[in-house]
VEXLO-195317 format. One record per residue (C-alpha): x, y, z. Coordinates in steps of 0.001 Angstrom, whole numbers, plus 500000, padded with zeros to 6 digits. Example, Ala and Ser with C-alpha at 12.3 -4.5 7.8 and 13.67 -1.06 7.14 Angstrom:
# VEXLO-195317
512300495500507800
513670498940507140
//
This chain:
# VEXLO-195317
503353483673495619
500714484136493224
497978486827493386
494725485298492012
492271487645490133
489158487715492186
485814489151491287
483129490562493616
483173492048497035
482255488675498906
485133486923497385
487560489713498144
486426489981501685
486689486233502204
490296486158500957
491170488972503323
489362487495506338
491161484131505679
494568485783506050
493774488509508699
491877486192511080
495052484024511389
497140487008512356
498342487692508773
498319490832506625
496616490485503109
498470492147500411
496215492906497407
497084494088493899
494407496484492643
493996497153489019
492007499939487270
491869500456483368
493047503717482059
491846505719479046
495018504754477157
493921501085477450
496750500261479894
496009499421483695
497080501422486694
498187499052489315
498610499671492915
499072497534496155
497213497925499575
497381495993502721
494660494897505088
495510493677508737
498368496165509649
495994497598512346
496334494416514448
500068495358514959
499317498943515626
500525500026512179
498634501964509436
497506500214506380
499522500840503307
499005501894499716
501698501956497210
501905502587493493
504712501275491207
505830498399493236
505070494722492710
503019492959495471
505844490320496040
508056493121497159
505450494602499489
504697491028500789
508484490464501711
508662493848503389
505379493237505391
506635489904506553
509735491570507893
507833494421509627
505578491923511171
508511489764512564
509816492890514152
506424493963515434
506020490356517182
509142490919518938
507701494063520452
509664496494518270
507790499055516272
509066498820512662
509827501952510778
506750503112508828
506950506768508288
509445509200506643
512280507779504681
512031504067505152
515260501943506130
517522501026503146
517225497358503923
513470497479503179
513870498188499431
516425498376496667
515102502146495945
514334504864498444
510863504944499726
509053507750501569
506067507016503794
503468509388505227
499757509339506402
497198509991503696
493347510782503880
490675512367501943
488634511582498691
491484510790496533
492720508085499166
489327506825499435
489146506089495645
492231503943495875
491692502308499285
488104501185498812
488790497591499810
490620498770502984
487675500926504027
485206498206503034
486937495534505074
486997497718508300
483395498880507789
482241495290507363
483991494448510614
482222497287512340
485551499127512978
486337502684512080
488304503872509179
492056502795509873
495076505204509257
496669504734506009
500183505520504701
501327505854501207
504698504445500205
506162506517497564
508881504961495498
511814507164494095
513421506749490614
516777505175490133
518307508531490915
516639508751494305
514213511474493169
510643511445494244
507543512300492094
507331515790493456
510693516704492141
510531518088488584
513467515889487606
511784512667488453
511861510120485688
508955511031483427
508414507343482477
507825506299485992
505584509442486902
502658507883485118
502841504892487645
502847506967490687
499568508472491894
500430511067494662
497942510910497687
500291512761500091
499153516072501375
500677518926499456
501598516405496697
498262514991495606
497957514447491762
//
């Protein structure tokens, strides 16, 4: 699956609407230039609300991986089950341990602009959002001082008590 580069709010909203209006969930790769010249990448979803689930924001994970897990979660939801989406997520979702919890506040709004814009344009209130936090290869999370320092730069913490 390819993730085309799009410019402008209208083009982004049209891509989201094309997916969500057909019962899908749009997975979007977001990029922001850093002072160092590299880009910070993160992934957000739009459309989870339709299934009674919060939207997702995750740093340090490829959009293809998120898409695969979302498709599985949606298949479970369509069958009437509520897929696991909070706490430590099931091992069959990812190859690394992933923790999920609700997030809110100004820092979240900075990284979830497209989520908030979409629901505002649809005349809906702000959705609940969870952050998926990826462990390092030893199963440690960014709030652990022994977390892999090379991976730390790719994880922005939005969780209450862990925000960075």
